[in-house]
N, C-alpha and C positions, 0 to 999 in steps of 0.2 A: 372818293378816288378809288378806295379799295373795292367798293361795290361795283364800280365800272370795270375794274380789272377782273373781278370774278365773273361778271356777265360776259366779258370778252372771252375768257377762258371757256365758259360754257358754250359760247357760239362756236369756238374752234372745235371743241369736243363734239358738238352736235354736227358740225360739218363733216368731221371725220367719220362719225357713226352713220350718217345718212348720205354719204357721198354717192353720186350717181354712178351708173354703169361705166365701165372703162370704154374707151374708143373702140377697142377690138370687139368687145361684146356687143356694142351698139351696131357695128358693121355686120356681125353675125345675125343679130335679130332683124336686120333689114333685108337680109338675103331672100330672094324670091324662089330659088330652086334648091333642091337638096344638094346637088353637086357643088354649087357655089358655097353654100353654108358649110358643107363638110370640108371643103378646101380651106376655108377661113378658120374653122375649128382646129384643123390639123396644124396650121401655121401659127395659131395664137399662143400667147403666153399670158393666160388669164391669171389675175392676182390671187384668187381665193376659190374655195370649194363652191361657194354660192354662185359665183359667175360661171364656173364650169358646169354646174347643174343646169343653169339657165341655158347655156349654149347647147348642151346635149338635148335638153328638152325641145329646143328649137328644131333640132334635127328630127326628133320624134314627130313633131307637128308636121314638118314637111313630108316625111315618109308616110305618115298617116293620111295626108291629103291625097297622095297617090292611091293609097289603099281604099280610101273612101270613094274616089272616082271610079276605080275598077269594080269594086264590090257593088256600087250603085248600078253600073251597067249590067252586072250579073243579075241583080234583083229585077231590073227592068226586063231583061231577057226572059227570066222565069215567068214574070207576069204576062209577057207577050205570048209565051207558049201556052199558058193556062187560058188566056182569053182568045187564043188562036188568031191573033192579029197579024202574025208573020213578021212583025217589026223587031227582028233580032239583030243586035249590033255586035261587032267584033270588040273584044277587049284584050288588053295586054296581059296575057297569062304570066309570063316570066317577069314582067315588070311588077305585077302584083306580088309575086312571091319574093322578089328581091326587095321590094319596099317593106314587106312584113319582116324579112330578115334584118333589114336596116333598123326598123323600128324597135325590134327586140334588142339588138345589140346596143343601140343608142339609149334605150330606156334603162337597160341594166347599168350602163356607164353613168347615166344621169343619176340613178339611184345611189351609186357608190358615193358620189359627192353630196347628194341630197341628204345622206344619212350622217354626214359629218357635223359636229357641233358648230353653231353659229358664233357670232362675236360675243354673245352672252353665255356661251358654254352649253347651250341647249340644242338638242336634236329635234328639229321641227321640219320634217320633210314636206315639201310643197307639191311635189309632182308624182310621188309613188302611187297613190291610190288611183288617180286618173289614168296614168300610163298603164298600170296593171290591168285595169278593167277594159280599156279600149283595145289593147293589144291581144289580151287573152281571147277575146271574142272572135278574132279573125285568124288565130293560129292554125286552126284546122284546115284552112286553105292550103297550107304547106304540105299536108298529108296527101291530098288529092292531086295537087300539082306535081308533087314528087313522083307519084305513081304514074301520071301521064307522061312525065319527062323520061321515066325509066324505059318507056317503049321506044324512045328515040335514040337510046344509047348514050345519052349525056349523063354519065355516071357521076361526074363532079357536081352537077347541079342537083341530082338526086340526093347525094350525101349532104350537100349544103342545106337543102330545104328540110329534109328529115332530121338532120343534125340540129338545126335551129329549133325545130319543134320539140325534140327530145331534151335538149339542153335547157331550154327555157322552162320546161316543166318542173325542173328541180331547182331553179333559181329562187332565192329568197324573195325577190320582187313579186313573184306570183304565188307565194305560199298561201295567201288568203283566198285565192280563186278556187272555183269548184273543179276538182280533179276527177270526180267519180265517173263522169260521162265518157271520159277518154279511155277508161280502163278496157273497154271492149276491143280496142284496136291498138292500144299503146304498145303492148308486148310484141305484136306482129311487126309494127313499124320499127321498134328497137332491134328486133332480130335481123330484119333485112338491112337496116342501116349498119348494123355490125358487120354484115357480109360485104356491103359496099366499102366500108372502111378497111376491111381486111384486103379486099382486092386493090385498094389504093395504097396498101402498105402502111396505113396509119394505124399501127398496132394499138396505140394507147386508146384511140377513140373506138376501135373495134372491140376491145375488151370492155370499155365503159358501156357501150350500147348492148353488148351481149349480157353483161351483168344486169342491165335494166330488163332485158327480155327474160332473164331467168326468174324474175319476180312474178312473171305470169305463168300460172300452172300449165297452160296449154303450150307455152313456148319453151318451158324450162329444159326439157330433154334435148330438143334440137339446138337450143342456144348453148347448152353445156357441151354438147358434142362438137359444135363449131369452135367453141373456146378451146377445147382440148386439141383439136386439129390445128388451130392457129398457134397454140403454144408449141406444139411439136415442130411446126414448119419453121419456127424461129431459132431452133437449136443449132448452134454453130461450134461451140466450144464445150469442154467438160464442165466449166463453170455454169454455162447456160443450162446444161442438163441437170446439174445439182440444184440450181434455182427452180427449175421446172418441177423437179421431184418435190421440193418444198411446197410449191403451188398445189400440186396434186395431193399432197398429204393434207393440206388445209381443206381442199375440196372434199376429200374423203371423209373428214370429220363432219362436214356439213351435209354431204350426200352419201352416206355409207352404203346405201342400197342401189346406187347408180352403177350399172355394169360398166359403162364407159370409163368412169373414174377409176374403178377397181382395176380394170384391165389395163388402163393406161399406166397406172402406178406399177403394176406387175411387170409390164413390158419395159418400163424405164429402169427398174431394178435389174432386169435381165441385161439390158444394154450396158449397164454399169458393172456387170459381172458380180452382182451382189446377191448370190444365191441364198445367203442367210436371211436377207431382208425379204426375198420372194417367199421363202417358206413361212416366215413369221407372218407376213401379210395374209397369205392364204389360210394358214392354220387358225389364226385369230378370227378371220372373217367367217370361216366355216363353223367355228365354235359358236358364233352368234347367229349365223344364217346357214344351217346345215343343208338346206335345199337350194342354195344359190347356184344357178346353172353356170355362170361365168367362172366362179371360184372352183367348182367341181371340174369343169372342162380344163381350166388352166392347170390344176393340180394333176390331172391325168396326163396331159401332154407334157408337162414338166418331167414327170417320172418316165414316160415313154421315150421322149426324145433326149432330154439332157442326161438322164440316168441310164438310158438304154435298158429299161426294165418294163418289158411289154406286159408282164403279168400284173404288176402293180398299177401300171398305166391304164390297163383295160378295166380294172376294178373301179377306178374313179370315173372313167369315161362312161361306164355303164350307169353309174349314179347320175351323171349329167344327163344322159339320154332318157333316164326315167323321169327327169324333170321336164325336159324339152327334147323331143325327138325330131325337130325340124331344122337341125343345123347340119349341113352337108359336111363341113370340115370335121366336126366331132365324130360323125358316123364314119367318115373316111379313116380317121386315126384309130377308132376302135377296130374297124375291120383289119387295118394294117397290123395292130398289136396282136390280134387273134391269129393272123396268118403266121407271124413270127413264132408265136406260142405253138401252133400246130406243127411247124417245122422242127421244133425242139423237143417234141414228145415222141416216145416210142409206143405209147399206148394207142392202138388202132382206134378204139372207140372214142377215146378222148380227142384224138386228132380229127376224127369225123365230126364230132360235136363242135369243135372249134372252127372248122371250115364252114360248117352250116351257119354258125353265128356270124362268121365273117361275110359270107355271101349275103345274109340278111342286112348287115350293116352297110355293105358296099352297094347293094341294090337301093337302099334308102338314099345313099349319097348320090347315086345316079338319078333317082327320081327327083330329089331336091335341087340338083344342079345338072340338068341334062346336057347343057352346052359346055360343061367343064369350065365355067367362068371363074369359080372360086377354087376348085380343087380338081386335079387331073386324076380321077378315080379309075381310069380305064385299065391300066396294066395290073394294078393290085386286084381289081375285081376279077380280071382274067385268071390271076394266080389262085384266087379263092375257088373259082369254078374248076380250075385244073385239079386242085387238091381234092375237091369233093367228088367230082364226076369223072375225072380222067381226061386225057388229051382228045379222045375221039368222040366224046359225047357231043351231040348237036348244041346243047346249051353252052358247052365250053367253046365250041367253034364260034358261036354267036358272040360270046363275051370277047373272044380273041379279035373278032372283026371290029368290035366297038372300042377295043383298046388302041386302035391305030389312029 
């Protein structure tokens, strides 16, 4: 009797351990279309992680059947073009991209449950390897389709497709896949996806993608500049500004030789009226990088404008121009400082030398910015010519005409 009782208990335990799929999962597994299965999964209350993994894997299967159909047509078209048979068929471009996105999202969700311990406490994923391999091989279609869609103005679709490509690259499900071949274009996709996210006011994603782009040496500078512009555009309160300063300080530690980071931090200190921090930033930077153009120029303009010290300002601006003489704004400010100095001296020879140097600087500003797009050099240049040649000289008259 005892033996029969034990056998009965074993049968009960066995039945519990090897119970069949729930009715909800069975319905999901019988679904014929992706939309039908997705609707059932959304409404289902599946009892455990194993069933949820099976359900999401079913969605991956259905999404990939669409992918296989469309990529098959693409392959047949390529063969037809090579063989010159002319038998090219239309395929569902956006349907392909959406199916790949669905497959990625569902595979990641499947993997989340697939990695949970089973009834015996063991982690034995059933779907991860297959899903990772079959999806990874078709992800690059999202790059090309996104580029094509960008020409139609469908920005939301571009961000969706490029975002899915980028996000999946970093997901643990695909960690074992070959990433090297995508490096040639990954940074560029990340940069433009960051720009699209910024336009969509999705600041979190914009920063995420721009950070990815900054890992690419060819995209780092542009991505960092975009990130800085994005950060400034979001400033609304004093607290925002203080937080942004902390972000810039962190970036400065990582990229101390980046002119945009240095200049951005210098400007933010100025907007917060923190002159002590401005001086410390520039002095410490110049102690490490004495020939840094941005720091030299900022130092010169700070002294010239904020301190109204044209002599000290001119000294630093000369140093900046010795490093880089192709900046119209710095040439303009040097010329302006020299005009003020000339007006404050009684020494005729010194005044003439200052005006000569001012004319040279302001002529350079004109040459670098002939349309006055960055700086309106016209009037100050006329002043320099007036001081050097007098009112009636033809060169002064010409400068006067250009000042209008």
